[in-house]
N, CA, C, O and the ligand as a Tripos MOL2 file, in Angstrom:
@<TRIPOS>MOLECULE
protein
  269   267    68     0     0
PROTEIN
NO_CHARGES

@<TRIPOS>ATOM
      1 N         212.8410   10.6710  101.8800 N.3       1 MET1
      2 CA        212.4320   11.5190  103.0000 C.3       1 MET1
      3 C         210.9720   11.8900  102.8810 C.2       1 MET1
      4 O         210.4070   11.9200  101.7880 O.2       1 MET1
      5 N         210.3690   12.1720  104.0270 N.am      2 GLN2
      6 CA        208.9550   12.5180  104.0060 C.3       2 GLN2
      7 C         208.7190   13.8150  104.7720 C.2       2 GLN2
      8 O         209.3100   14.0550  105.8250 O.2       2 GLN2
      9 N         207.8300   14.6530  104.2090 N.am      3 GLU3
     10 CA        207.4930   15.9250  104.8490 C.3       3 GLU3
     11 C         205.9750   16.0500  104.9000 C.2       3 GLU3
     12 O         205.2810   15.8020  103.9130 O.2       3 GLU3
     13 N         205.4770   16.4380  106.0640 N.am      4 VAL4
     14 CA        204.0400   16.6740  106.1950 C.3       4 VAL4
     15 C         203.8330   18.1800  106.2660 C.2       4 VAL4
     16 O         204.4160   18.8520  107.1160 O.2       4 VAL4
     17 N         203.0000   18.7090  105.3700 N.am      5 ILE5
     18 CA        202.7760   20.1600  105.3040 C.3       5 ILE5
     19 C         201.2830   20.4520  105.3990 C.2       5 ILE5
     20 O         200.4830   19.9070  104.6400 O.2       5 ILE5
     21 N         200.9220   21.3140  106.3350 N.am      6 ARG6
     22 CA        199.5350   21.7950  106.4090 C.3       6 ARG6
     23 C         199.3840   22.9110  105.3790 C.2       6 ARG6
     24 O         200.2710   23.7490  105.2190 O.2       6 ARG6
     25 N         198.2440   22.9090  104.6830 N.am      7 ILE7
     26 CA        198.0280   23.9080  103.6330 C.3       7 ILE7
     27 C         196.7630   24.6960  103.9150 C.2       7 ILE7
     28 O         195.6790   24.1320  104.0630 O.2       7 ILE7
     29 N         196.9230   26.0180  103.9870 N.am      8 GLU8
     30 CA        195.7800   26.8860  104.1970 C.3       8 GLU8
     31 C         195.1380   27.1930  102.8530 C.2       8 GLU8
     32 O         195.8320   27.4040  101.8590 O.2       8 GLU8
     33 N         193.8020   27.2170  102.8270 N.am      9 GLY9
     34 CA        193.0830   27.5700  101.6090 C.3       9 GLY9
     35 C         192.6490   26.3760  100.7860 C.2       9 GLY9
     36 O         192.0810   26.5360   99.7060 O.2       9 GLY9
     37 N         192.9110   25.1900  101.2830 N.am     10 LEU10
     38 CA        192.4980   23.9630  100.5970 C.3      10 LEU10
     39 C         191.0180   23.7220  100.8890 C.2      10 LEU10
     40 O         190.6500   23.3040  101.9870 O.2      10 LEU10
     41 N         190.1650   23.9960   99.8800 N.am     11 GLU11
     42 CA        188.7190   24.0060  100.1420 C.3      11 GLU11
     43 C         187.9540   22.8720   99.4700 C.2      11 GLU11
     44 O         186.9370   22.4170   99.9930 O.2      11 GLU11
     45 N         188.4290   22.4130   98.3230 N.am     12 CYS12
     46 CA        187.6440   21.4380   97.5620 C.3      12 CYS12
     47 C         188.5770   20.5460   96.7340 C.2      12 CYS12
     48 O         189.7980   20.6980   96.7660 O.2      12 CYS12
     49 N         187.9720   19.6150   95.9950 N.am     13 ASN13
     50 CA        188.7700   18.6910   95.1960 C.3      13 ASN13
     51 C         189.5510   19.3930   94.0850 C.2      13 ASN13
     52 O         190.6070   18.9280   93.6570 O.2      13 ASN13
     53 N         189.0120   20.5110   93.6330 N.am     14 HIS14
     54 CA        189.7370   21.3040   92.6340 C.3      14 HIS14
     55 C         191.0830   21.7740   93.2060 C.2      14 HIS14
     56 O         192.1140   21.7090   92.5360 O.2      14 HIS14
     57 N         191.0480   22.2350   94.4260 N.am     15 CYS15
     58 CA        192.2830   22.6660   95.1010 C.3      15 CYS15
     59 C         193.2540   21.4980   95.2430 C.2      15 CYS15
     60 O         194.4590   21.6450   95.0400 O.2      15 CYS15
     61 N         192.7100   20.3450   95.5950 N.am     16 VAL16
     62 CA        193.5490   19.1600   95.7950 C.3      16 VAL16
     63 C         194.2770   18.8050   94.5000 C.2      16 VAL16
     64 O         195.4720   18.5090   94.5100 O.2      16 VAL16
     65 N         193.5400   18.8380   93.3820 N.am     17 VAL17
     66 CA        194.1510   18.5180   92.0880 C.3      17 VAL17
     67 C         195.2270   19.5570   91.7540 C.2      17 VAL17
     68 O         196.3290   19.2150   91.3250 O.2      17 VAL17
     69 N         194.8810   20.8310   91.9610 N.am     18 ARG18
     70 CA        195.8090   21.9190   91.6130 C.3      18 ARG18
     71 C         197.1060   21.8450   92.3960 C.2      18 ARG18
     72 O         198.1980   21.9000   91.8300 O.2      18 ARG18
     73 N         196.9680   21.7200   93.6990 N.am     19 VAL19
     74 CA        198.1610   21.7130   94.5390 C.3      19 VAL19
     75 C         198.9330   20.3910   94.3550 C.2      19 VAL19
     76 O         200.1600   20.3550   94.4430 O.2      19 VAL19
     77 N         198.1840   19.3190   94.1000 N.am     20 GLY20
     78 CA        198.8260   18.0220   93.8650 C.3      20 GLY20
     79 C         199.7060   18.0490   92.6350 C.2      20 GLY20
     80 O         200.8260   17.5380   92.6430 O.2      20 GLY20
     81 N         199.1790   18.6610   91.5610 N.am     21 ARG21
     82 CA        199.9640   18.7880   90.3170 C.3      21 ARG21
     83 C         201.1920   19.6540   90.5390 C.2      21 ARG21
     84 O         202.2830   19.3460   90.0610 O.2      21 ARG21
     85 N         200.9970   20.7390   91.2720 N.am     22 ALA22
     86 CA        202.1150   21.6630   91.5180 C.3      22 ALA22
     87 C         203.2380   20.9630   92.2750 C.2      22 ALA22
     88 O         204.4130   21.1130   91.9380 O.2      22 ALA22
     89 N         202.8700   20.2020   93.2930 N.am     23 ILE23
     90 CA        203.8920   19.5110   94.0940 C.3      23 ILE23
     91 C         204.5440   18.3990   93.2720 C.2      23 ILE23
     92 O         205.7610   18.2200   93.3080 O.2      23 ILE23
     93 N         203.7200   17.6570   92.5350 N.am     24 ALA24
     94 CA        204.2480   16.5330   91.7430 C.3      24 ALA24
     95 C         205.2240   17.0050   90.6710 C.2      24 ALA24
     96 O         206.0950   16.2470   90.2440 O.2      24 ALA24
     97 N         205.0810   18.2680   90.2300 N.am     25 SER25
     98 CA        205.9570   18.7750   89.1760 C.3      25 SER25
     99 C         207.3410   19.1860   89.6880 C.2      25 SER25
    100 O         208.2360   19.4810   88.8960 O.2      25 SER25
    101 N         207.5140   19.2060   91.0180 N.am     26 VAL26
    102 CA        208.8320   19.5410   91.5850 C.3      26 VAL26
    103 C         209.7690   18.3550   91.3690 C.2      26 VAL26
    104 O         209.4460   17.2200   91.7170 O.2      26 VAL26
    105 N         210.9410   18.6400   90.7870 N.am     27 GLN27
    106 CA        211.9460   17.5930   90.5470 C.3      27 GLN27
    107 C         212.3120   16.8960   91.8580 C.2      27 GLN27
    108 O         212.6150   17.5550   92.8520 O.2      27 GLN27
    109 N         212.2850   15.5820   91.8560 N.am     28 GLY28
    110 CA        212.7000   14.8380   93.0400 C.3      28 GLY28
    111 C         211.5540   14.4020   93.9320 C.2      28 GLY28
    112 O         211.7530   13.6570   94.8920 O.2      28 GLY28
    113 N         210.3320   14.8750   93.6110 N.am     29 VAL29
    114 CA        209.1650   14.4390   94.3870 C.3      29 VAL29
    115 C         208.7250   13.0610   93.8890 C.2      29 VAL29
    116 O         208.5410   12.8550   92.6890 O.2      29 VAL29
    117 N         208.5610   12.1290   94.8150 N.am     30 LEU30
    118 CA        208.2390   10.7510   94.4740 C.3      30 LEU30
    119 C         206.7550   10.4490   94.6290 C.2      30 LEU30
    120 O         206.1730    9.7290   93.8180 O.2      30 LEU30
    121 N         206.1460   11.0030   95.6720 N.am     31 ASP31
    122 CA        204.7470   10.6800   95.9410 C.3      31 ASP31
    123 C         204.0780   11.8200   96.7020 C.2      31 ASP31
    124 O         204.6850   12.4490   97.5690 O.2      31 ASP31
    125 N         202.8220   12.0700   96.3620 N.am     32 VAL32
    126 CA        202.0580   13.1400   97.0060 C.3      32 VAL32
    127 C         200.7420   12.5560   97.4930 C.2      32 VAL32
    128 O         200.0080   11.9370   96.7220 O.2      32 VAL32
    129 N         200.4460   12.7520   98.7630 N.am     33 ASP33
    130 CA        199.1870   12.2430   99.3150 C.3      33 ASP33
    131 C         198.5080   13.3920  100.0690 C.2      33 ASP33
    132 O         198.9740   13.8240  101.1230 O.2      33 ASP33
    133 N         197.3950   13.8740   99.5020 N.am     34 ILE34
    134 CA        196.7330   15.0410  100.0850 C.3      34 ILE34
    135 C         195.4410   14.6350  100.7720 C.2      34 ILE34
    136 O         194.6380   13.8840  100.2170 O.2      34 ILE34
    137 N         195.2480   15.1370  101.9810 N.am     35 SER35
    138 CA        193.9820   14.9520  102.6820 C.3      35 SER35
    139 C         193.2500   16.2790  102.7290 C.2      35 SER35
    140 O         193.7020   17.2350  103.3600 O.2      35 SER35
    141 N         192.0980   16.3230  102.0450 N.am     36 LEU36
    142 CA        191.2780   17.5370  102.0480 C.3      36 LEU36
    143 C         190.7120   17.7730  103.4520 C.2      36 LEU36
    144 O         190.6280   18.9050  103.9260 O.2      36 LEU36
    145 N         190.3320   16.6850  104.0890 N.am     37 GLU37
    146 CA        189.7470   16.7630  105.4310 C.3      37 GLU37
    147 C         190.7170   17.3820  106.4380 C.2      37 GLU37
    148 O         190.3440   18.2490  107.2290 O.2      37 GLU37
    149 N         191.9650   16.9220  106.3930 N.am     38 LYS38
    150 CA        192.9740   17.4310  107.3400 C.3      38 LYS38
    151 C         193.6590   18.6950  106.8240 C.2      38 LYS38
    152 O         194.3900   19.3490  107.5670 O.2      38 LYS38
    153 N         193.4250   19.0430  105.5510 N.am     39 LYS39
    154 CA        194.1330   20.1460  104.8900 C.3      39 LYS39
    155 C         195.6470   19.9660  105.0580 C.2      39 LYS39
    156 O         196.3680   20.8420  105.5360 O.2      39 LYS39
    157 N         196.0710   18.7950  104.6400 N.am     40 GLU40
    158 CA        197.4410   18.3780  104.8920 C.3      40 GLU40
    159 C         197.9440   17.5510  103.7190 C.2      40 GLU40
    160 O         197.1870   16.7980  103.1060 O.2      40 GLU40
    161 N         199.2170   17.6960  103.4170 N.am     41 VAL41
    162 CA        199.8120   16.8800  102.3630 C.3      41 VAL41
    163 C         201.0440   16.1520  102.9180 C.2      41 VAL41
    164 O         201.8430   16.7120  103.6690 O.2      41 VAL41
    165 N         201.1590   14.8990  102.5190 N.am     42 ILE42
    166 CA        202.3500   14.1190  102.8520 C.3      42 ILE42
    167 C         203.1310   13.9450  101.5580 C.2      42 ILE42
    168 O         202.6200   13.3860  100.5880 O.2      42 ILE42
    169 N         204.3630   14.4220  101.5460 N.am     43 VAL43
    170 CA        205.1790   14.3790  100.3350 C.3      43 VAL43
    171 C         206.4040   13.4990  100.5790 C.2      43 VAL43
    172 O         207.1540   13.7000  101.5340 O.2      43 VAL43
    173 N         206.5840   12.5310   99.7010 N.am     44 ASP44
    174 CA        207.8160   11.7340   99.7080 C.3      44 ASP44
    175 C         208.7370   12.3020   98.6400 C.2      44 ASP44
    176 O         208.3100   12.5410   97.5100 O.2      44 ASP44
    177 N         209.9800   12.5170   98.9890 N.am     45 PHE45
    178 CA        210.9070   13.1080   98.0190 C.3      45 PHE45
    179 C         212.3240   12.6060   98.2280 C.2      45 PHE45
    180 O         212.6890   12.1150   99.2960 O.2      45 PHE45
    181 N         213.1130   12.7490   97.1590 N.am     46 GLU46
    182 CA        214.5340   12.4070   97.2440 C.3      46 GLU46
    183 C         215.2700   13.6220   97.7850 C.2      46 GLU46
    184 O         215.2790   14.6840   97.1640 O.2      46 GLU46
    185 N         215.8830   13.4550   98.9390 N.am     47 GLU47
    186 CA        216.5110   14.6130   99.5820 C.3      47 GLU47
    187 C         217.7240   15.1320   98.8190 C.2      47 GLU47
    188 O         218.1600   16.2610   99.0460 O.2      47 GLU47
    189 N         218.2750   14.3190   97.9150 N.am     48 THR48
    190 CA        219.4070   14.7850   97.1100 C.3      48 THR48
    191 C         218.9510   15.6780   95.9600 C.2      48 THR48
    192 O         219.7600   16.3920   95.3680 O.2      48 THR48
    193 N         217.6490   15.6390   95.6400 N.am     49 ARG49
    194 CA        217.1560   16.3740   94.4720 C.3      49 ARG49
    195 C         216.2430   17.5420   94.8170 C.2      49 ARG49
    196 O         216.0680   18.4540   94.0080 O.2      49 ARG49
    197 N         215.6640   17.5220   96.0030 N.am     50 THR50
    198 CA        214.8190   18.6520   96.3810 C.3      50 THR50
    199 C         214.8190   18.8000   97.8950 C.2      50 THR50
    200 O         215.4530   18.0230   98.6080 O.2      50 THR50
    201 N         214.1020   19.8030   98.3730 N.am     51 ASP51
    202 CA        214.0070   20.0100   99.8150 C.3      51 ASP51
    203 C         212.6380   20.6110  100.1270 C.2      51 ASP51
    204 O         211.9580   21.1030   99.2270 O.2      51 ASP51
    205 N         212.2360   20.5770  101.3800 N.am     52 PRO52
    206 CA        210.9010   21.0610  101.7390 C.3      52 PRO52
    207 C         210.6590   22.5220  101.3500 C.2      52 PRO52
    208 O         209.5150   22.9150  101.1190 O.2      52 PRO52
    209 N         211.7210   23.3280  101.2760 N.am     53 GLY53
    210 CA        211.5650   24.7300  100.8730 C.3      53 GLY53
    211 C         211.0350   24.8460   99.4460 C.2      53 GLY53
    212 O         210.1680   25.6730   99.1630 O.2      53 GLY53
    213 N         211.5640   24.0060   98.5450 N.am     54 LYS54
    214 CA        211.1200   24.0410   97.1490 C.3      54 LYS54
    215 C         209.6870   23.5440   97.0200 C.2      54 LYS54
    216 O         208.9160   24.0320   96.1930 O.2      54 LYS54
    217 N         209.3470   22.5660   97.8520 N.am     55 ILE55
    218 CA        207.9710   22.0450   97.8410 C.3      55 ILE55
    219 C         207.0110   23.1370   98.3220 C.2      55 ILE55
    220 O         205.9410   23.3310   97.7460 O.2      55 ILE55
    221 N         207.4050   23.8420   99.3800 N.am     56 ARG56
    222 CA        206.5700   24.9530   99.8780 C.3      56 ARG56
    223 C         206.4300   26.0660   98.8380 C.2      56 ARG56
    224 O         205.3590   26.6550   98.6930 O.2      56 ARG56
    225 N         207.5220   26.3510   98.1120 N.am     57 ASP57
    226 CA        207.4640   27.3650   97.0520 C.3      57 ASP57
    227 C         206.4360   26.9710   95.9900 C.2      57 ASP57
    228 O         205.6670   27.8090   95.5200 O.2      57 ASP57
    229 N         206.4300   25.6910   95.6180 N.am     58 ALA58
    230 CA        205.4910   25.2150   94.5930 C.3      58 ALA58
    231 C         204.0460   25.3590   95.0770 C.2      58 ALA58
    232 O         203.1530   25.6880   94.2960 O.2      58 ALA58
    233 N         203.8280   25.1150   96.3540 N.am     59 ILE59
    234 CA        202.4790   25.2740   96.9260 C.3      59 ILE59
    235 C         202.0650   26.7420   96.8520 C.2      59 ILE59
    236 O         200.9360   27.0570   96.4770 O.2      59 ILE59
    237 N         202.9690   27.6230   97.2070 N.am     60 ARG60
    238 CA        202.6830   29.0730   97.1500 C.3      60 ARG60
    239 C         202.3950   29.5260   95.7210 C.2      60 ARG60
    240 O         201.4650   30.2940   95.4770 O.2      60 ARG60
    241 N         203.2150   29.0350   94.7710 N.am     61 GLU61
    242 CA        203.0170   29.4120   93.3700 C.3      61 GLU61
    243 C         201.6550   28.9610   92.8510 C.2      61 GLU61
    244 O         201.0900   29.5890   91.9550 O.2      61 GLU61
    245 N         201.1300   27.8780   93.4110 N.am     62 ALA62
    246 CA        199.8120   27.3860   93.0080 C.3      62 ALA62
    247 C         198.6980   28.2010   93.6630 C.2      62 ALA62
    248 O         197.5260   28.0230   93.3320 O.2      62 ALA62
    249 N         199.0520   29.0910   94.5860 N.am     63 GLY63
    250 CA        198.0680   29.9800   95.1890 C.3      63 GLY63
    251 C         197.6020   29.5850   96.5770 C.2      63 GLY63
    252 O         196.5790   30.0770   97.0540 O.2      63 GLY63
    253 N         198.3410   28.7000   97.2280 N.am     64 TYR64
    254 CA        197.9720   28.2400   98.5720 C.3      64 TYR64
    255 C         199.0880   28.5510   99.5540 C.2      64 TYR64
    256 O         200.2300   28.8030   99.1710 O.2      64 TYR64
    257 N         198.7290   28.5260  100.8230 N.am     65 GLU65
    258 CA        199.7050   28.9220  101.8360 C.3      65 GLU65
    259 C         200.1250   27.7250  102.6950 C.2      65 GLU65
    260 O         199.3310   27.2100  103.4820 O.2      65 GLU65
    261 N         201.3930   27.2850  102.5360 N.am     66 PRO66
    262 CA        201.8790   26.1950  103.3860 C.3      66 PRO66
    263 C         202.1320   26.7080  104.7970 C.2      66 PRO66
    264 O         202.6840   27.7940  104.9740 O.2      66 PRO66
    265 N         201.7360   25.9400  105.7920 N.am     67 LEU67
    266 CA        201.9170   26.3610  107.1900 C.3      67 LEU67
    267 C         203.0680   25.6100  107.8380 C.2      67 LEU67
    268 O         203.3680   25.8330  109.0120 O.2      67 LEU67
    269 CU        189.0190   24.4400   95.7510 Cu       68 CU68
@<TRIPOS>BOND
     1     1     2 1
     2     2     3 1
     3     3     4 2
     4     3     5 am
     5     5     6 1
     6     6     7 1
     7     7     8 2
     8     7     9 am
     9     9    10 1
    10    10    11 1
    11    11    12 2
    12    11    13 am
    13    13    14 1
    14    14    15 1
    15    15    16 2
    16    15    17 am
    17    17    18 1
    18    18    19 1
    19    19    20 2
    20    19    21 am
    21    21    22 1
    22    22    23 1
    23    23    24 2
    24    23    25 am
    25    25    26 1
    26    26    27 1
    27    27    28 2
    28    27    29 am
    29    29    30 1
    30    30    31 1
    31    31    32 2
    32    31    33 am
    33    33    34 1
    34    34    35 1
    35    35    36 2
    36    35    37 am
    37    37    38 1
    38    38    39 1
    39    39    40 2
    40    39    41 am
    41    41    42 1
    42    42    43 1
    43    43    44 2
    44    43    45 am
    45    45    46 1
    46    46    47 1
    47    47    48 2
    48    47    49 am
    49    49    50 1
    50    50    51 1
    51    51    52 2
    52    51    53 am
    53    53    54 1
    54    54    55 1
    55    55    56 2
    56    55    57 am
    57    57    58 1
    58    58    59 1
    59    59    60 2
    60    59    61 am
    61    61    62 1
    62    62    63 1
    63    63    64 2
    64    63    65 am
    65    65    66 1
    66    66    67 1
    67    67    68 2
    68    67    69 am
    69    69    70 1
    70    70    71 1
    71    71    72 2
    72    71    73 am
    73    73    74 1
    74    74    75 1
    75    75    76 2
    76    75    77 am
    77    77    78 1
    78    78    79 1
    79    79    80 2
    80    79    81 am
    81    81    82 1
    82    82    83 1
    83    83    84 2
    84    83    85 am
    85    85    86 1
    86    86    87 1
    87    87    88 2
    88    87    89 am
    89    89    90 1
    90    90    91 1
    91    91    92 2
    92    91    93 am
    93    93    94 1
    94    94    95 1
    95    95    96 2
    96    95    97 am
    97    97    98 1
    98    98    99 1
    99    99   100 2
   100    99   101 am
   101   101   102 1
   102   102   103 1
   103   103   104 2
   104   103   105 am
   105   105   106 1
   106   106   107 1
   107   107   108 2
   108   107   109 am
   109   109   110 1
   110   110   111 1
   111   111   112 2
   112   111   113 am
   113   113   114 1
   114   114   115 1
   115   115   116 2
   116   115   117 am
   117   117   118 1
   118   118   119 1
   119   119   120 2
   120   119   121 am
   121   121   122 1
   122   122   123 1
   123   123   124 2
   124   123   125 am
   125   125   126 1
   126   126   127 1
   127   127   128 2
   128   127   129 am
   129   129   130 1
   130   130   131 1
   131   131   132 2
   132   131   133 am
   133   133   134 1
   134   134   135 1
   135   135   136 2
   136   135   137 am
   137   137   138 1
   138   138   139 1
   139   139   140 2
   140   139   141 am
   141   141   142 1
   142   142   143 1
   143   143   144 2
   144   143   145 am
   145   145   146 1
   146   146   147 1
   147   147   148 2
   148   147   149 am
   149   149   150 1
   150   150   151 1
   151   151   152 2
   152   151   153 am
   153   153   154 1
   154   154   155 1
   155   155   156 2
   156   155   157 am
   157   157   158 1
   158   158   159 1
   159   159   160 2
   160   159   161 am
   161   161   162 1
   162   162   163 1
   163   163   164 2
   164   163   165 am
   165   165   166 1
   166   166   167 1
   167   167   168 2
   168   167   169 am
   169   169   170 1
   170   170   171 1
   171   171   172 2
   172   171   173 am
   173   173   174 1
   174   174   175 1
   175   175   176 2
   176   175   177 am
   177   177   178 1
   178   178   179 1
   179   179   180 2
   180   179   181 am
   181   181   182 1
   182   182   183 1
   183   183   184 2
   184   183   185 am
   185   185   186 1
   186   186   187 1
   187   187   188 2
   188   187   189 am
   189   189   190 1
   190   190   191 1
   191   191   192 2
   192   191   193 am
   193   193   194 1
   194   194   195 1
   195   195   196 2
   196   195   197 am
   197   197   198 1
   198   198   199 1
   199   199   200 2
   200   199   201 am
   201   201   202 1
   202   202   203 1
   203   203   204 2
   204   203   205 am
   205   205   206 1
   206   206   207 1
   207   207   208 2
   208   207   209 am
   209   209   210 1
   210   210   211 1
   211   211   212 2
   212   211   213 am
   213   213   214 1
   214   214   215 1
   215   215   216 2
   216   215   217 am
   217   217   218 1
   218   218   219 1
   219   219   220 2
   220   219   221 am
   221   221   222 1
   222   222   223 1
   223   223   224 2
   224   223   225 am
   225   225   226 1
   226   226   227 1
   227   227   228 2
   228   227   229 am
   229   229   230 1
   230   230   231 1
   231   231   232 2
   232   231   233 am
   233   233   234 1
   234   234   235 1
   235   235   236 2
   236   235   237 am
   237   237   238 1
   238   238   239 1
   239   239   240 2
   240   239   241 am
   241   241   242 1
   242   242   243 1
   243   243   244 2
   244   243   245 am
   245   245   246 1
   246   246   247 1
   247   247   248 2
   248   247   249 am
   249   249   250 1
   250   250   251 1
   251   251   252 2
   252   251   253 am
   253   253   254 1
   254   254   255 1
   255   255   256 2
   256   255   257 am
   257   257   258 1
   258   258   259 1
   259   259   260 2
   260   259   261 am
   261   261   262 1
   262   262   263 1
   263   263   264 2
   264   263   265 am
   265   265   266 1
   266   266   267 1
   267   267   268 2
@<TRIPOS>SUBSTRUCTURE
     1 MET1         2 RESIDUE 1 A MET
     2 GLN2         6 RESIDUE 1 A GLN
     3 GLU3        10 RESIDUE 1 A GLU
     4 VAL4        14 RESIDUE 1 A VAL
     5 ILE5        18 RESIDUE 1 A ILE
     6 ARG6        22 RESIDUE 1 A ARG
     7 ILE7        26 RESIDUE 1 A ILE
     8 GLU8        30 RESIDUE 1 A GLU
     9 GLY9        34 RESIDUE 1 A GLY
    10 LEU10       38 RESIDUE 1 A LEU
    11 GLU11       42 RESIDUE 1 A GLU
    12 CYS12       46 RESIDUE 1 A CYS
    13 ASN13       50 RESIDUE 1 A ASN
    14 HIS14       54 RESIDUE 1 A HIS
    15 CYS15       58 RESIDUE 1 A CYS
    16 VAL16       62 RESIDUE 1 A VAL
    17 VAL17       66 RESIDUE 1 A VAL
    18 ARG18       70 RESIDUE 1 A ARG
    19 VAL19       74 RESIDUE 1 A VAL
    20 GLY20       78 RESIDUE 1 A GLY
    21 ARG21       82 RESIDUE 1 A ARG
    22 ALA22       86 RESIDUE 1 A ALA
    23 ILE23       90 RESIDUE 1 A ILE
    24 ALA24       94 RESIDUE 1 A ALA
    25 SER25       98 RESIDUE 1 A SER
    26 VAL26      102 RESIDUE 1 A VAL
    27 GLN27      106 RESIDUE 1 A GLN
    28 GLY28      110 RESIDUE 1 A GLY
    29 VAL29      114 RESIDUE 1 A VAL
    30 LEU30      118 RESIDUE 1 A LEU
    31 ASP31      122 RESIDUE 1 A ASP
    32 VAL32      126 RESIDUE 1 A VAL
    33 ASP33      130 RESIDUE 1 A ASP
    34 ILE34      134 RESIDUE 1 A ILE
    35 SER35      138 RESIDUE 1 A SER
    36 LEU36      142 RESIDUE 1 A LEU
    37 GLU37      146 RESIDUE 1 A GLU
    38 LYS38      150 RESIDUE 1 A LYS
    39 LYS39      154 RESIDUE 1 A LYS
    40 GLU40      158 RESIDUE 1 A GLU
    41 VAL41      162 RESIDUE 1 A VAL
    42 ILE42      166 RESIDUE 1 A ILE
    43 VAL43      170 RESIDUE 1 A VAL
    44 ASP44      174 RESIDUE 1 A ASP
    45 PHE45      178 RESIDUE 1 A PHE
    46 GLU46      182 RESIDUE 1 A GLU
    47 GLU47      186 RESIDUE 1 A GLU
    48 THR48      190 RESIDUE 1 A THR
    49 ARG49      194 RESIDUE 1 A ARG
    50 THR50      198 RESIDUE 1 A THR
    51 ASP51      202 RESIDUE 1 A ASP
    52 PRO52      206 RESIDUE 1 A PRO
    53 GLY53      210 RESIDUE 1 A GLY
    54 LYS54      214 RESIDUE 1 A LYS
    55 ILE55      218 RESIDUE 1 A ILE
    56 ARG56      222 RESIDUE 1 A ARG
    57 ASP57      226 RESIDUE 1 A ASP
    58 ALA58      230 RESIDUE 1 A ALA
    59 ILE59      234 RESIDUE 1 A ILE
    60 ARG60      238 RESIDUE 1 A ARG
    61 GLU61      242 RESIDUE 1 A GLU
    62 ALA62      246 RESIDUE 1 A ALA
    63 GLY63      250 RESIDUE 1 A GLY
    64 TYR64      254 RESIDUE 1 A TYR
    65 GLU65      258 RESIDUE 1 A GLU
    66 PRO66      262 RESIDUE 1 A PRO
    67 LEU67      266 RESIDUE 1 A LEU
    68 CU68       269 GROUP 0 **** ****
């Protein structure tokens, strides 16, 4: 499954690395593709192991706001 999430507060490559690591550490996440320009992340995940709510929680825990 794929989820596209807009992220508020994504300002630089440091943010991209931080939020990318946070999302990648969620069990069941297969691939993370972040666009700094669009302030958007595309996440591929196994729907049996995680859900978009957990991915959003990980983004929040990293200090960013998923929209
Ligand atoms: Cu930054």
